C-alpha positions in Angstrom: 15.2 3.1 -7.1 14.3 -0.6 -6.6 15.5 -3.5 -8.6 13.3 -4.1 -11.7 10.9 -6.9 -11.5 9.2 -8.0 -14.7 7.2 -11.0 -15.9 6.4 -12.3 -19.4 2.7 -12.2 -20.1 0.7 -14.1 -22.6 1.0 -11.4 -25.3 4.8 -11.4 -24.9 5.0 -7.9 -23.4 6.8 -7.2 -20.1 5.1 -5.7 -17.0 6.8 -3.6 -14.4 5.8 -4.1 -10.8 5.6 -0.7 -9.0 5.0 -0.1 -5.3 2.5 2.6 -4.1 2.7 3.7 -0.5 2.2 6.7 1.9 1.4 7.5 5.5 -2.1 6.7 6.9 -4.7 9.1 5.5 -2.3 10.4 2.9 -4.6 9.5 0.0 -2.7 6.4 -1.0 -5.9 4.3 -1.6 -7.5 7.1 -3.5 -4.5 7.3 -5.8 -4.7 3.5 -6.2 -8.3 3.9 -7.3 -7.4 6.5 -9.9 -4.6 4.2 -11.3 -7.2 1.4 -11.5 -9.7 3.7 -13.3 -7.0 4.4 -15.9 -6.7 0.7 -16.5 -3.4 0.2 -14.5 -4.2 -2.9 -12.4 -3.7 -2.7 -8.6 -3.0 -5.3 -6.0 -4.1 -4.2 -2.5 -1.9 -5.5 0.3 -4.7 -4.7 2.8 -7.2 -6.9 1.0 -4.7 -9.7 1.0 -4.0 -9.2 4.7 -7.8 -9.2 5.4 -8.2 -12.5 3.6 -5.2 -14.1 5.3 -6.2 -13.2 8.9 -9.9 -13.8 8.3 -11.8 -17.0 8.9 -10.3 -19.7 6.7 -7.2 -17.6 5.9 -3.7 -19.0 5.9 -2.7 -16.8 8.9 -6.0 -16.9 10.8 -5.0 -19.6 13.4 -1.6 -17.9 14.1 -3.3 -14.5 14.6 -5.9 -16.0 17.0 -3.2 -17.9 18.9 -1.1 -14.7 19.4 -3.8 -12.1 19.9 -7.0 -14.0 20.9 -8.9 -12.2 18.1 -8.7 -11.6 14.3 -11.1 -8.7 14.4 -9.4 -5.9 12.4 -10.5 -3.0 14.6 -9.4 -4.8 17.8 -6.1 -5.7 16.2 -5.6 -2.1 15.1 -6.1 -0.8 18.7 -3.7 -3.5 20.0 -0.8 -2.9 17.5 -0.9 0.9 17.6 -0.6 0.9 21.3 2.1 -1.8 21.6 5.2 -1.9 19.2 5.9 -5.5 20.2 2.4 -6.6 19.2 2.7 -4.7 16.0 6.0 -6.5 15.2 4.5 -9.9 16.1 1.6 -9.3 13.7 3.9 -8.2 10.9 6.0 -11.4 11.4 2.9 -13.5 11.1 1.4 -11.8 8.1 4.3 -10.5 6.0 5.7 -13.8 4.7 2.2 -14.8 3.5 1.6 -11.3 2.1 4.8 -11.3 0.1 4.0 -14.7 -1.5 0.3 -13.9 -2.2 1.0 -10.4 -3.6 3.7 -11.7 -6.0 1.2 -14.4 -7.3 -1.5 -11.7 -7.7 0.8 -9.3 -9.5 2.0 -11.9 -11.9 -1.6 -13.1 -12.5 -2.7 -9.5 -13.3 0.2 -9.0 -15.7 -0.7 -12.1 -17.5 -4.4 -11.3 -17.6 -4.3 -7.6 -18.6 -1.2 -7.2 -20.7 -0.8 -3.8 -19.1 2.9 -2.6 -19.0 2.7 -2.1 -15.2 1.0 -3.5 -12.1 0.7 -1.4 -9.0 1.2 -2.9 -5.5 -0.5 -0.8 -2.9 0.9 -1.4 0.6 1.6 0.6 3.8 4.9 -0.9 4.9 6.9 -1.1 1.7 9.7 1.1 3.0 9.6 -0.3 6.6 10.0 -3.9 5.4 12.4 -3.1 2.5 10.0 -4.7 0.0 10.2 -1.7 -2.3 13.7 -2.7 -3.2 12.4 -5.7 -5.1 10.1 -3.6 -7.2 10.8 -1.6 -10.3 9.9 1.7 -8.6 8.1 3.3 -5.7 5.4 5.9 -5.8 4.9 7.8 -2.5 1.7 9.8 -1.9 2.5 12.6 0.5 0.0 14.8 2.3 0.5 17.4 5.1 0.5 16.0 8.6 -2.3 18.2 9.8 -4.5 17.3 6.9 -3.9 13.6 7.6 -4.8 14.1 11.3 -8.0 15.9 10.4 -8.9 13.0 8.0 -8.3 10.4 10.8 -10.5 12.3 13.2 -13.4 13.0 10.7 -13.2 9.8 8.7 -12.3 7.2 11.3 -13.8 8.9 14.4 -10.5 8.8 16.3 -9.8 11.2 19.1 -7.1 13.8 18.7 -4.8 11.8 21.0 -5.4 8.6 19.1 -4.8 10.3 15.7 -1.5 11.7 17.0 -0.5 8.2 18.4 -1.2 6.6 15.0 0.7 9.2 13.1 3.7 9.0 15.5 3.8 5.2 15.1 4.7 5.5 11.4 8.0 6.3 9.8 8.6 9.9 8.7 7.7 11.4 5.3 11.5 12.0 4.9 12.3 8.3 5.0 9.6 7.5 2.5 10.8 10.3 0.3 14.4 8.9 0.3 13.1 5.5 -0.9 10.8 7.0 -3.5 11.2 6.9 -7.2 8.6 9.6 -7.4 6.6 11.6 -4.9 3.0 12.7 -5.7 1.9 15.6 -3.4 -1.7 15.3 -2.3 -2.5 18.7 -0.8 -5.3 19.8 -3.1 -8.6 18.5 -4.4 -9.4 15.0 -5.6 -9.4 16.2 -9.2 -5.9 17.5 -8.6 -4.7 14.1 -7.4 -6.5 12.4 -10.3 -4.7 14.7 -12.7 -1.3 13.9 -11.2 -1.9 10.2 -11.3 -3.0 10.5 -15.0 0.1 12.7 -15.8 2.5 10.2 -14.2 0.8 7.2 -15.9 1.1 8.9 -19.3 4.7 9.9 -18.8 5.6 6.3 -17.9 3.8 5.0 -21.0 1.3 2.9 -18.9 -1.6 4.6 -20.7 -1.9 6.3 -24.1 -4.2 9.2 -23.4 
């Protein structure tokens, strides 16, 4: 379990900052949506990354200088095919993302008074960022299910889907870092119920 990170908000309560992660197409973003619907605020690392690398963003010039483009689809193709490029992009973006996500989590804690703020991010285990959070929720889904989602949802070829899945760390490594693992092998209602049950057990919601 990670080291607890809390912040005093305006009402005097204390908020826990929890990580939420999972492999691509595992249902991580869907789970984040369900947490948000319950009133548990969520900070999305992908949204922060998009703003940072986009026109006017703090990392835009660095990304353009290194890759010649800041287009997210083009960058995705580049980094999934080349580990060195992926590492370079992470080195550019992650210091900015760490700073901006911390600011965002503290702001939401102050604004909402909720006992927890969720930080949704793909690379929490790979970067070790989860260690600075109060806990880590891992969404896990069968590999074949994830592959089918990538092909149907993103239009990837079978080979591209395999390449993307192989480029990520194993479920086992995420599981070892997790405070809790939520299995997503059923329906959306099943996942929603699990998110509700977990939030209730943590005391983040009252019903």
